[in-house]
C-alpha positions in Angstrom: -177.7 24.4 -54.7 -177.4 22.5 -51.7 -179.3 19.0 -52.2 -180.9 17.1 -49.4 -179.8 13.8 -49.7 -182.3 12.5 -46.5 -185.0 12.9 -49.1 -183.6 10.6 -51.8 -183.0 7.7 -49.3 -185.2 5.2 -48.1 -185.0 3.3 -44.4 -181.7 1.5 -45.4 -180.2 4.9 -45.7 -179.3 3.7 -49.3 -179.2 6.8 -51.8 -182.2 6.3 -54.2 -181.9 9.1 -56.1 -178.8 11.0 -57.5 -178.1 14.3 -59.0 -175.4 15.6 -61.5 -172.9 17.9 -60.7 -173.3 22.2 -61.9 -171.0 22.4 -64.9 -171.1 26.2 -63.5 -172.2 28.5 -61.2 -172.5 31.2 -63.8 -175.4 31.1 -66.2 -174.1 32.3 -69.3 -171.5 29.8 -69.0 -173.8 27.1 -68.8 -176.0 28.5 -71.5 -173.0 28.8 -73.9 -171.5 25.4 -73.3 -175.3 24.2 -73.9 -175.2 25.9 -77.2 -171.7 24.4 -78.1 -172.8 20.8 -77.1 -176.3 20.7 -78.8 -174.7 22.0 -81.8 -172.1 19.2 -81.9 -174.8 16.7 -80.6 -177.0 17.6 -83.9 -173.9 17.6 -86.0 -173.0 14.0 -84.7 -176.7 12.9 -85.0 -177.0 14.2 -88.6 -173.6 13.0 -89.9 -173.7 9.8 -88.3 -177.1 9.3 -89.7 -176.4 10.5 -92.8 -173.5 7.8 -93.5 -175.4 5.0 -92.2 -178.6 5.8 -94.8 -176.0 6.5 -97.6 -174.3 3.1 -97.0 -177.6 1.0 -96.7 -179.1 2.6 -100.0 -176.2 2.3 -102.2 -175.2 -1.0 -103.6 -171.8 0.3 -104.6 -171.0 0.5 -100.8 -172.3 -3.1 -99.9 -168.8 -4.3 -99.2 -167.1 -5.4 -95.7 -165.5 -2.0 -95.1 -168.5 0.1 -95.4 -170.7 -2.4 -93.7 -168.5 -1.8 -90.6 -168.7 1.9 -91.0 -172.4 1.9 -90.9 -172.3 0.0 -87.7 -169.8 2.1 -86.4 -172.2 5.0 -87.2 -175.2 3.1 -85.5 -173.0 2.6 -82.3 -172.1 6.6 -82.4 -175.4 7.7 -82.3 -176.4 5.3 -79.4 -173.4 6.6 -77.9 -174.0 10.2 -77.6 -177.9 9.7 -77.3 -177.2 7.8 -74.1 -175.2 10.7 -72.2 -175.8 13.9 -74.3 -179.5 14.5 -73.8 -179.4 14.3 -70.0 -176.4 16.8 -69.8 -178.3 19.2 -71.9 -180.7 19.0 -69.4 -178.9 19.6 -66.6 -177.3 22.7 -68.2 -180.5 24.5 -68.3 -182.7 23.2 -65.9 -183.0 22.6 -62.2 -183.8 19.1 -62.9 -180.6 17.7 -62.6 -181.6 14.5 -60.7 -181.8 10.7 -62.0 -183.1 7.9 -60.1 -180.8 4.8 -59.4 -182.6 3.1 -61.9 -182.2 5.3 -64.5 -178.7 6.0 -63.7 -178.1 2.2 -63.8 -179.8 2.1 -67.5 -177.7 5.1 -68.6 -174.3 3.3 -67.6 -175.7 0.2 -69.1 -176.2 1.5 -72.9 -173.2 3.9 -72.3 -171.1 0.5 -71.9 -172.7 -1.3 -74.4 -172.0 1.6 -76.9 -168.6 2.2 -76.2 -167.3 -1.4 -75.7 -169.2 -2.6 -78.7 -167.4 0.2 -80.5 -163.8 -1.0 -79.3 -164.4 -4.2 -80.7 -166.0 -3.1 -84.2 -162.8 -1.0 -84.3 -160.5 -4.1 -84.2 -163.0 -5.7 -86.6 -162.6 -3.2 -89.2 -158.3 -2.8 -88.7 -158.7 -7.0 -89.3 -160.9 -6.4 -92.6 -158.2 -3.9 -93.8 -155.7 -6.4 -92.5 -157.4 -9.1 -95.2 -157.6 -6.4 -97.7 -154.0 -5.4 -98.2 -152.4 -8.5 -97.1 -154.7 -11.1 -98.7 -156.1 -9.2 -101.5 -156.6 -12.4 -103.7 -158.6 -14.2 -101.0 -160.4 -10.9 -99.2 -163.5 -11.3 -101.3 -164.4 -15.3 -100.4 -162.7 -14.5 -96.6 -164.4 -11.9 -95.9 -168.0 -13.0 -96.7 -170.9 -11.3 -95.5 -171.8 -13.9 -93.0 -168.3 -13.3 -91.2 -169.1 -9.4 -91.6 -172.7 -9.9 -89.7 -170.7 -12.5 -86.9 -168.2 -10.0 -86.5 -170.8 -7.4 -86.2 -172.5 -9.5 -83.8 -170.0 -10.8 -81.3 -168.9 -6.9 -81.3 -172.4 -6.0 -80.1 -172.7 -9.0 -77.8 -169.3 -8.2 -76.2 -170.8 -4.8 -75.4 -174.1 -6.0 -74.2 -172.5 -8.6 -71.5 -169.8 -6.7 -70.3 -172.1 -3.5 -69.9 -174.6 -5.7 -68.1 -172.0 -7.6 -65.9 -170.4 -4.2 -64.9 -173.3 -2.2 -64.1 -175.1 -5.1 -62.3 -172.1 -5.5 -60.2 -172.1 -1.9 -59.2 -175.7 -1.2 -58.6 -175.4 -4.1 -56.2 -173.7 -1.9 -53.8 -175.4 0.5 -51.3 -174.9 4.2 -51.7 -174.3 6.3 -48.9 -174.0 9.6 -50.4 -173.1 12.2 -51.2 -176.1 12.2 -53.7 -174.4 14.2 -56.0 -172.5 12.6 -58.9 -169.3 14.8 -59.8 -169.8 14.0 -63.4 -172.1 14.9 -66.2 -173.3 11.0 -66.7 -173.4 7.7 -64.6 -170.2 7.1 -65.2 -168.0 4.2 -63.5 -165.8 5.7 -61.1 -167.7 8.9 -60.1 -170.6 6.4 -59.1 -168.4 4.3 -57.0 -166.8 7.1 -55.4 -170.7 7.5 -54.0 -170.7 3.5 -52.8 -170.5 2.5 -49.1 -167.5 0.8 -47.7 -164.5 -0.9 -49.6 -165.2 -0.7 -53.1 -161.5 -2.2 -54.0 -162.9 -5.3 -55.6 -165.5 -3.5 -58.0 -163.0 -1.0 -59.0 -160.2 -4.2 -59.7 -163.0 -5.3 -61.8 -163.7 -2.0 -63.7 -159.7 -2.1 -64.5 -160.0 -5.7 -65.6 -163.0 -4.9 -68.0 -161.2 -1.9 -69.0 -158.0 -4.0 -69.8 -159.9 -6.9 -71.6 -162.6 -4.5 -73.7 -160.2 -1.9 -74.3 -156.6 -2.8 -74.1 -157.3 -6.2 -76.1 -159.1 -5.1 -79.3 -156.4 -2.4 -79.1 -153.4 -5.0 -79.1 -155.5 -6.3 -82.3 -155.6 -3.0 -84.0 -151.4 -2.6 -83.5 -150.8 -6.4 -84.9 -153.0 -5.7 -87.9 -151.5 -2.7 -88.6 -148.1 -3.9 -88.0 -148.9 -6.8 -90.6 -150.2 -4.1 -93.1 -147.0 -1.8 -92.7 -145.0 -4.7 -93.5 -147.1 -5.7 -96.5 -147.4 -1.8 -97.8 -143.3 -1.6 -97.5 -142.7 -4.4 -100.1 -144.8 -3.0 -102.4 -142.9 -2.2 -105.6 -145.0 0.8 -106.8 -145.2 4.2 -104.6 -148.5 4.5 -106.1 -149.6 1.4 -104.8 -148.2 2.2 -101.1 -150.1 5.3 -101.3 -153.2 4.0 -102.3 -152.9 1.1 -99.6 -152.1 3.8 -96.7 -154.7 6.3 -97.9 -157.5 3.3 -97.0 -156.1 3.1 -93.5 -155.7 6.5 -92.8 -159.5 7.5 -91.9 -159.6 4.2 -89.6 -156.6 5.2 -87.5 -157.4 8.7 -87.2 -160.8 7.5 -85.5 -158.8 5.0 -83.4 -156.5 7.3 -82.3 -159.1 9.8 -81.3 -161.2 7.2 -79.8 -158.9 4.8 -77.7 -156.5 7.8 -77.0 -159.4 9.5 -74.5 -160.9 6.2 -73.5 -157.3 4.8 -72.6 -156.4 7.7 -70.0 -159.7 7.8 -68.6 -159.9 3.9 -67.8 -156.6 2.7 -67.4 -155.1 5.1 -65.4 -154.4 4.3 -62.0 -157.2 5.8 -59.3 -154.6 8.1 -57.6 -153.9 10.0 -61.1 -157.8 10.6 -61.7 -158.8 14.2 -61.8 -162.6 15.0 -62.3 -161.8 18.0 -64.1 -159.5 15.8 -66.7 -161.7 13.1 -66.8 -165.1 15.4 -67.4 -163.0 16.9 -70.3 -162.1 13.7 -72.0 -165.6 12.1 -71.5 -166.9 15.1 -73.1 -164.5 14.8 -75.9 -164.8 11.2 -76.5 -169.0 11.3 -76.2 -169.4 14.7 -78.2 -166.4 15.5 -80.2 -165.3 12.2 -81.5 -168.6 11.0 -82.4 -169.0 14.4 -84.6 -165.5 14.3 -86.5 -166.0 10.6 -87.1 -168.4 11.3 -90.3 -166.3 14.2 -91.3 -163.2 12.3 -91.2 -164.6 9.6 -93.5 -166.6 11.7 -95.6 -163.7 14.1 -96.5 -161.2 11.4 -97.1 -163.3 9.1 -99.1 -164.3 9.6 -102.3 -166.9 6.7 -102.3 -168.8 8.1 -99.1 -168.8 11.6 -100.6 -170.5 10.3 -103.8 -172.9 8.2 -101.9 -173.7 11.0 -100.0 -174.2 13.1 -102.9 -176.7 10.6 -104.3 -178.3 10.3 -101.1 -179.0 14.0 -100.6 -179.9 14.3 -104.4 -177.5 17.0 -105.0 -174.8 17.9 -107.7 -172.0 18.9 -105.2 -170.9 18.0 -102.0 
């Protein structure tokens, strides 16, 4: 369908309303993709909500590690809800439009939850470092107050970065075309529609990505470097296995999330491919969010037991 951008512009010729690109012109393909994404979305919401509920309602899980896991589940719920509902609507409806204000709101919440998750994953790595490298002082140093502070800082950084990025980008005028070559209001596809030179905005996006993606990732690497050193000198093979087991789920989540996000936001502009960017975005907005509850529940006996008690089942 050809979109008449002139209907979506004011007298200044700045686009005031956008439309998301079609996934496919074939109706059957759109319906199949709608079904797959909807199932993954529902699985993600259910799994993350159950993990958060199980942790909050089971006192045995009121520890720093599970406090951060509950926050991670809440972030995943917000992350997917900021993008997927509109994406599903665009797949099965001609109503693919979104206002400039709606697009800015979506971008803000996507950045808020995504950047907060980057910071929270670093806080979780720090928690594992303290538990393994300083076990005698762990209970006193990782106090409830410190955990709440780290979580608040993670959410606060996400909020400030998201607000700054969104305000900086949507202070621009958009000359068109009005169709976003993506399935949500992501940074690079929106900048591609802006008038004039956007090099300063692209540089700002890259700097924020370095600070909010690379910096937490370096903290994670440093934490696990110290953890690996501490584990290797443990005299007991069973002790080494147990120590590594407590970190394996978090490492897998970090790999999935940071791998796709880094390739998307830290690549040079010249190497960007919209097809690849769409695939990666779909992966870390839907697939990763669905896999996280599975990773943590299947590899953690305490979480499985808590879910069993929460669901009131004898077998889980």
